[in-house]
C-alpha positions in Angstrom: -0.1 0.1 0.1 1.4 3.4 -1.1 1.4 5.7 1.2 -0.2 9.6 0.9 2.9 11.3 0.8 5.7 9.5 -1.2 9.3 10.9 -1.4 10.8 11.6 -3.9 13.5 8.9 -4.0 10.4 7.0 -4.8 9.0 9.0 -7.0 12.0 8.9 -9.0 12.3 4.7 -8.6 8.9 4.8 -10.5 8.7 7.2 -12.8 8.4 4.8 -16.1 5.6 3.0 -13.7 2.7 2.7 -16.3 0.3 2.3 -13.8 1.6 5.7 -12.6 0.7 9.4 -13.3 2.8 12.2 -12.6 0.3 15.9 -12.1 2.0 18.9 -11.5 -0.7 21.5 -10.3 0.3 25.1 -11.5 -1.0 28.6 -9.4 -0.1 30.6 -12.6 -2.5 30.4 -16.0 1.5 31.2 -17.6 3.4 27.4 -18.5 6.8 29.0 -18.4 7.7 27.1 -15.5 6.8 24.3 -16.3 8.4 24.6 -19.7 11.6 25.5 -18.8 11.9 22.3 -16.7 9.3 19.2 -15.0 9.1 16.3 -13.5 9.6 13.7 -16.1 5.9 12.3 -17.2 4.3 15.3 -15.5 1.0 16.5 -17.1 0.7 20.0 -16.0 -2.9 21.8 -14.8 -3.5 25.0 -14.5 -5.8 24.7 -10.9 -8.9 26.9 -11.6 -9.2 25.4 -14.7 -9.4 22.0 -13.6 -10.3 21.7 -9.9 -13.6 23.9 -10.5 -16.6 23.1 -12.0 -16.6 24.8 -16.1 -18.8 27.5 -14.8 -20.8 27.6 -11.4 -18.0 28.8 -8.4 -18.1 24.7 -7.6 -16.0 21.7 -7.5 -15.4 19.4 -10.4 -17.8 16.5 -10.4 -17.3 12.8 -10.3 -18.1 13.3 -14.5 -15.6 16.4 -15.3 -12.9 14.3 -12.3 -13.3 11.2 -14.9 -13.0 13.5 -18.3 -10.0 15.1 -17.1 -8.3 12.1 -15.5 -9.0 10.1 -18.8 -8.1 12.4 -21.6 -4.0 11.6 -19.0 -4.9 7.8 -19.4 -5.3 8.0 -15.8 -8.3 5.3 -14.7 -10.3 4.7 -11.8 -7.0 2.4 -10.7 -3.7 4.1 -11.8 -2.0 5.7 -9.0 -2.0 9.5 -9.4 0.8 11.1 -7.7 0.6 15.4 -7.6 2.6 17.9 -6.9 2.2 21.9 -6.6 4.0 24.9 -7.7 4.1 26.1 -5.3 3.6 23.2 -2.7 -0.2 23.9 -1.5 -1.7 23.6 -5.1 -0.9 20.3 -5.2 -2.6 19.7 -1.9 -5.5 21.7 -3.6 -5.6 19.7 -6.1 -5.4 16.4 -4.0 -8.2 17.2 -1.6 -10.6 18.2 -5.3 -9.7 14.7 -6.5 -10.8 13.1 -3.1 -14.1 15.2 -3.7 -14.5 14.1 -7.5 -13.7 10.7 -6.6 -10.8 10.0 -7.6 -9.8 7.1 -4.9 -5.5 6.5 -5.7 -4.2 9.4 -4.4 -0.9 10.9 -3.5 1.7 13.8 -3.0 5.7 14.1 -3.8 6.6 15.2 -0.3 8.2 18.7 -0.1 7.1 19.4 -4.2 9.3 20.6 -7.1 11.2 22.9 -4.5 12.7 19.5 -2.6 12.3 17.8 -6.0 14.8 20.1 -7.2 17.4 21.1 -4.1 17.9 17.1 -4.5 19.6 17.1 -7.6 16.6 14.6 -9.3 16.1 15.1 -13.4 14.0 17.7 -14.9 12.8 17.6 -18.5 11.8 19.5 -20.8 9.5 17.0 -22.7 6.5 17.7 -22.7 4.3 13.7 -22.2 1.4 12.7 -24.5 -1.3 10.2 -23.2 -3.3 8.0 -25.3 -6.8 8.7 -23.7 -8.9 6.1 -21.6 -12.5 5.8 -20.4 -13.1 6.4 -17.0 -16.1 5.7 -15.3 -17.1 8.3 -12.4 -17.2 7.6 -9.0 -19.2 8.9 -6.3 -18.5 12.2 -4.8 -17.4 13.0 -1.4 -17.9 16.4 0.2 -17.7 15.4 3.9 -14.8 17.5 3.6 -16.4 20.7 3.0 -18.5 23.4 4.6 -20.5 26.4 3.8 -20.5 29.7 5.4 -24.3 29.1 7.0 -22.8 25.8 8.8 -19.5 28.6 10.1 -22.3 31.6 11.0 -24.9 29.2 12.9 -21.8 27.0 15.3 -19.6 30.0 16.3 -18.9 29.8 19.1 -20.1 26.3 19.7 -18.5 23.8 22.0 -16.4 21.0 20.9 -16.0 22.7 17.1 -12.5 24.6 16.5 -11.7 27.7 13.9 -7.9 27.3 13.0 -6.8 30.2 10.6 -4.3 29.4 8.2 -3.3 32.4 7.1 -0.4 35.0 7.4 -0.2 36.6 10.7 -0.6 39.7 9.0 -4.2 38.6 7.5 -5.2 37.2 11.0 -4.5 40.3 12.6 -6.4 42.7 10.3 -4.1 44.2 8.1 -3.7 42.9 4.8 -6.4 40.8 3.1 -3.6 39.0 1.4 0.2 37.8 2.4 2.8 40.9 1.8 4.7 40.9 -1.2 1.2 40.7 -3.3 -1.1 43.1 -4.0 -3.5 43.5 -1.3 -7.2 42.5 -2.1 -9.7 39.5 -2.4 -12.1 40.6 0.3 -14.1 43.8 1.8 -12.8 43.7 4.3 -9.9 43.3 6.5 -9.9 40.2 10.1 -10.7 37.0 11.0 -13.9 34.7 11.7 -14.7 35.2 15.2 -13.1 33.0 17.2 -10.6 31.6 15.0 -7.5 30.1 16.5 -4.5 31.5 14.4 -2.0 28.5 12.4 -0.1 29.7 9.5 0.4 27.0 7.5 4.0 27.1 7.0 4.3 26.2 10.7 3.9 22.9 9.3 6.3 23.2 6.6 10.6 22.3 6.2 12.6 24.8 4.6 12.3 22.6 1.4 8.5 22.7 1.6 8.2 18.7 3.2 6.1 18.2 6.1 7.7 18.1 9.2 7.6 14.8 11.2 4.6 13.1 12.6 5.7 14.3 16.0 6.8 17.9 15.4 3.3 18.4 13.2 1.5 16.9 16.6 3.3 19.8 18.7 2.4 21.8 16.5 -1.5 21.7 16.1 -1.0 21.0 20.1 -0.2 24.1 20.6 -3.1 25.5 19.6 -5.4 23.3 20.8 -5.9 20.9 18.2 -6.2 17.4 20.4 -8.9 15.3 19.2 -9.2 14.2 23.4 -10.5 17.5 23.9 -12.5 18.5 20.7 -15.2 16.9 18.8 -14.7 18.8 14.8 -11.9 21.0 13.4 -13.0 23.3 10.8 -10.2 24.8 8.5 -9.6 28.3 6.4 -7.5 30.7 4.6 -8.2 33.1 2.1 -9.1 30.7 -0.8 -8.0 27.5 0.8 -5.6 26.6 -0.7 -3.4 26.7 2.6 -6.1 25.4 4.8 -5.6 21.7 3.0 -2.6 21.8 3.7 -3.4 21.9 6.9 -6.3 19.2 6.2 -3.5 16.6 4.6 -1.7 17.2 7.5 -4.6 16.2 10.2 -6.6 13.2 7.8 -3.5 12.0 6.2 -0.7 12.2 8.7 -2.2 12.5 12.3 -5.2 10.5 11.4 -7.3 13.2 12.6 -11.3 11.8 11.8 -13.0 15.2 11.8 -12.1 18.0 10.3 -13.6 19.8 7.6 -12.7 22.8 5.2 -14.8 25.9 4.5 -13.5 26.7 1.2 -15.2 30.1 0.7 -12.7 30.9 3.5 -11.7 35.1 3.8 -12.4 35.8 0.2 -16.5 34.7 0.9 -16.8 35.7 4.5 -14.8 38.8 4.4 -16.7 40.6 1.6 -20.5 39.0 2.9 -22.7 41.8 4.3 -23.7 41.1 8.0 -21.5 38.7 9.0 -19.2 38.9 12.0 -15.7 39.6 12.1 -13.3 40.1 14.7 -9.9 41.8 14.6 
């Protein structure tokens, strides 16, 4: 059984395995970085195009998942290894495809950054795969929450809200991270009662996850102990960084009741009448 997180060493040894397909998920529409060099065999996806429904601000359906994956030669039994550029877009695609019904999903620990740092091979060759038939799976939306559920249960005993944004966003100084154009919501602040855990606290310098023991210590430091709380809800600005926490909690540490408010601050910070805190 292949674990959720796979190492660069493991992936390099399986680059020619016909039962494995590699996916690079980028935050940028421009494919310049991919064309300059990517992991051999990796297919590039732009996150909005492939992780969202074609017209609605929703995630891809099982039918769309089947179409996207079938086009690159992925069947329901194919082991799909995902890496992000930057790292949190890999966990976002992992989460979206989990909801879309593909069950054989893995993440390259450290994504592009660690792969390059370790001196592993890159190529400029664009792979081409014959399409295959893919029977859609079943949608699983159990790990997703909407704004009304979040608002209705503000302050509820047993539910914990974690804000994965930067300190400046959480404190209400900015809507966007430092170094980027400050936009994305009408107001600054945070959801009332949310505790802060910047997603980079889970990362090593090479973009890999910290050890399970280190991760547990980080989550314990903000009170995210499953013995003391019933449910964890994570959010950020667009939910990419939130998915990094979700993977750490559910796939590495084995937490069972973790959900993502995917509207996150982009939605909450712009809704008339919804409470904020600074």
